[in-house]
C-alpha positions in Angstrom: 0.0 0.0 0.0 1.5 3.4 -1.1 1.8 6.1 1.5 -0.5 9.1 1.3 1.4 11.7 -0.8 -0.1 14.6 1.0 1.0 13.3 4.4 4.5 12.6 3.0 4.7 16.1 1.6 3.7 17.6 4.9 6.3 15.6 6.7 9.0 16.8 4.3 7.8 20.4 4.7 7.9 20.1 8.4 11.5 18.8 8.4 12.5 21.9 6.4 11.0 24.3 8.9 12.9 25.7 11.9 12.1 27.7 15.1 9.3 30.1 14.6 8.4 28.7 11.2 7.2 25.5 12.9 5.0 27.5 15.2 3.6 29.5 12.3 2.9 26.2 10.4 1.0 24.8 13.4 -1.1 27.9 13.7 -1.9 28.1 10.0 -3.1 24.5 9.8 -4.6 23.9 13.2 -5.8 27.3 14.4 -9.5 26.5 14.2 -9.4 23.3 16.3 -7.0 25.1 18.7 -9.4 28.0 19.1 -12.3 25.6 19.7 -10.2 23.7 22.3 -9.2 27.0 24.1 -12.8 28.1 24.2 -13.9 24.7 25.6 -11.2 24.8 28.3 -12.1 28.4 29.2 -15.8 27.4 29.7 -14.8 24.5 31.8 -12.4 26.6 33.9 -14.8 29.5 34.3 -17.6 27.1 35.4 -15.4 25.3 37.8 -14.1 28.6 39.3 -17.7 29.9 39.7 -18.7 26.6 41.4 -15.9 26.6 43.9 -15.9 30.4 44.7 -19.7 31.0 44.7 -21.0 32.2 48.0 -24.4 31.5 49.4 -26.4 34.6 50.4 -27.8 34.3 53.9 -29.6 37.7 53.7 -30.4 40.5 51.3 -30.6 43.9 53.0 -31.3 47.3 51.5 -30.6 50.9 52.7 -33.3 53.2 51.4 -32.7 57.0 51.7 -29.8 56.3 54.0 -26.2 57.4 53.4 -23.7 55.2 55.2 -19.9 54.9 55.5 -17.9 52.0 54.3 -17.2 50.9 57.9 -20.9 50.9 58.7 -21.6 48.9 55.5 -19.2 46.3 56.7 -20.9 46.2 60.0 -24.3 45.7 58.3 -23.0 42.9 56.1 -19.8 40.9 56.9 -19.9 41.5 60.6 -23.3 39.9 60.7 -21.8 36.7 59.4 -19.4 36.7 62.4 -22.4 37.1 64.7 -23.9 34.0 63.1 -20.6 32.1 63.1 -20.7 31.8 59.3 -17.7 31.3 57.1 -17.2 34.5 55.1 -15.5 32.5 52.4 -18.7 30.5 51.8 -21.5 32.9 52.9 -22.3 36.5 52.2 -24.8 39.3 53.0 -25.9 41.2 49.9 -26.3 44.9 51.0 -27.9 47.2 48.5 -26.8 50.8 48.9 -27.5 54.1 47.0 -31.3 53.5 46.9 -33.6 56.5 47.2 -37.4 57.0 47.2 -38.9 60.4 47.4 -41.8 62.4 46.0 -40.1 65.7 46.7 -38.8 67.2 43.4 -36.4 69.4 45.4 -34.7 66.5 47.0 -31.2 66.2 45.7 -31.7 62.4 45.2 -35.0 62.8 43.4 -33.4 61.9 40.0 -32.4 58.5 41.3 -35.9 57.6 42.5 -37.2 55.9 39.3 -34.1 53.7 38.9 -34.2 52.8 42.6 -37.9 51.9 42.4 -37.3 49.6 39.5 -34.4 47.9 41.3 -36.4 47.5 44.5 -39.4 46.0 42.7 -37.1 43.6 40.8 -35.4 42.5 44.0 -38.8 42.0 45.8 -40.2 40.1 42.9 -37.2 37.8 42.7 -37.2 37.3 46.5 -33.8 38.9 46.8 -34.7 41.6 49.4 -35.4 40.5 53.0 -34.7 43.4 55.2 -34.9 47.2 54.5 -33.4 50.0 56.6 -35.1 53.3 55.7 -36.2 56.8 56.7 -39.8 57.7 57.5 -40.7 58.7 53.9 -39.6 55.3 52.5 -41.1 53.5 55.4 -44.5 55.0 54.6 -44.0 54.1 50.9 -43.1 50.5 51.7 -46.0 50.2 54.1 -48.7 51.7 51.8 -47.7 49.3 49.1 -48.1 46.3 51.4 -44.5 45.2 51.0 -43.8 44.7 54.8 -44.8 41.8 57.0 -46.4 42.0 60.4 -43.4 42.1 62.7 -45.4 41.4 65.8 -46.5 38.0 64.3 -43.0 37.3 63.0 -41.2 37.9 66.2 -43.8 36.2 68.4 -43.6 33.1 66.1 -39.8 32.9 65.7 -38.4 34.6 68.7 -40.8 35.4 71.6 -37.9 36.7 73.8 -36.9 39.2 71.0 -40.5 40.4 70.7 -40.7 41.1 74.5 -37.4 43.0 74.4 -38.2 45.0 71.3 -41.9 45.7 71.8 -41.2 49.3 72.7 -39.6 49.9 69.3 -42.4 48.5 67.2 -44.1 51.0 64.9 -47.5 50.5 63.2 -48.2 51.8 59.8 -51.0 51.6 57.2 -51.1 49.3 54.2 -53.5 50.2 51.3 -55.2 47.0 50.3 -57.2 48.7 47.5 -58.3 52.2 46.5 -59.9 54.1 43.6 -56.8 55.9 42.4 -57.4 54.6 38.8 -60.9 56.1 38.8 -59.5 59.4 40.0 -57.3 59.6 36.9 -60.5 59.6 34.8 -62.5 61.9 37.1 -60.6 64.0 39.6 -63.9 65.2 41.2 -64.4 61.8 42.9 -63.5 61.5 46.6 -60.5 59.3 47.3 -61.6 56.0 48.9 -59.4 53.2 50.2 -59.5 49.9 52.1 -56.6 49.9 54.5 -55.1 47.7 57.2 -52.9 48.9 60.1 -50.4 46.6 61.9 -46.9 46.7 63.4 -44.6 46.6 60.3 -41.6 48.6 61.5 -38.9 48.7 64.2 -37.0 51.8 65.1 -33.4 50.7 65.1 -31.7 54.0 65.6 -32.4 54.3 69.3 -30.5 51.2 70.5 -27.6 49.1 69.4 -25.5 49.3 66.3 -27.3 52.1 64.5 -27.5 54.3 67.6 -23.7 54.1 67.8 -23.6 55.2 64.1 -25.1 58.5 65.2 -28.1 59.0 63.0 -30.0 62.2 63.9 -33.4 61.0 62.5 -35.2 57.7 63.2 -34.2 54.7 61.1 -36.9 52.1 60.5 -36.4 48.4 59.8 -38.9 46.3 57.9 -39.0 42.7 56.8 -40.3 42.1 53.2 -43.5 40.0 53.2 -42.4 37.5 50.6 -38.9 36.9 52.1 -37.9 33.2 52.2 -35.2 34.0 54.8 -37.3 35.3 57.7 -35.4 33.3 60.2 -32.2 35.1 59.3 -34.1 38.4 59.2 -35.0 37.9 62.9 -31.3 37.1 63.6 -30.3 40.3 61.8 -32.7 42.2 64.0 -31.1 40.7 67.1 -27.7 41.6 65.7 -28.6 45.2 65.1 -29.9 45.6 68.7 -27.4 43.4 70.6 -24.6 42.4 68.3 -22.3 45.1 69.6 -22.8 43.7 73.1 -21.5 40.2 72.2 
């Protein structure tokens, strides 16, 4: 059987090449399978890296209308993991900052309101917002839209001792179950009517514990989002904010 002339010719050509010529020859003839191989190896490596470095989120928290320093942000995130004895290389707290909600056009942060609202709604819808720390204006907005759970029920069910200790800091607010706001758009002469519900949905967290030490002049309210799947960790976060600095 005669040897393949093409293969023989390639072998002879290869023998005549030296140094960089051989590298160029390999690239010219095999660059496509090499590129495919590199892409395949990159995908495998990237997937493996993500698998071994991915951290599980124990809590999603958001700061609404609150400006905080980097040290405080660390206290509100990584330091909570220490309070829970979690491994920071495997777990994390996702802290959303730079979120603003206001109806005041003269507020310097008013231009960020629309983008913040979209981000907040997306986080709530995807169950990636558990706890919110906010001022009175945003507390009212969250309450009226029915985003916050009944903290009295939550604390009584998951941590009765915590409820007894923090009862003085509970704040009730009003949730609008339904109203005629759409009808008012068509006829502004109609009186506003709404079906509402009032219950304890906030905790003042700036009068004791971590946030009191931070030195906020105005009250800071904490609320737990109603559809949170991590309410157990939310209650632990509440305990941390009030007592973590005392551990």
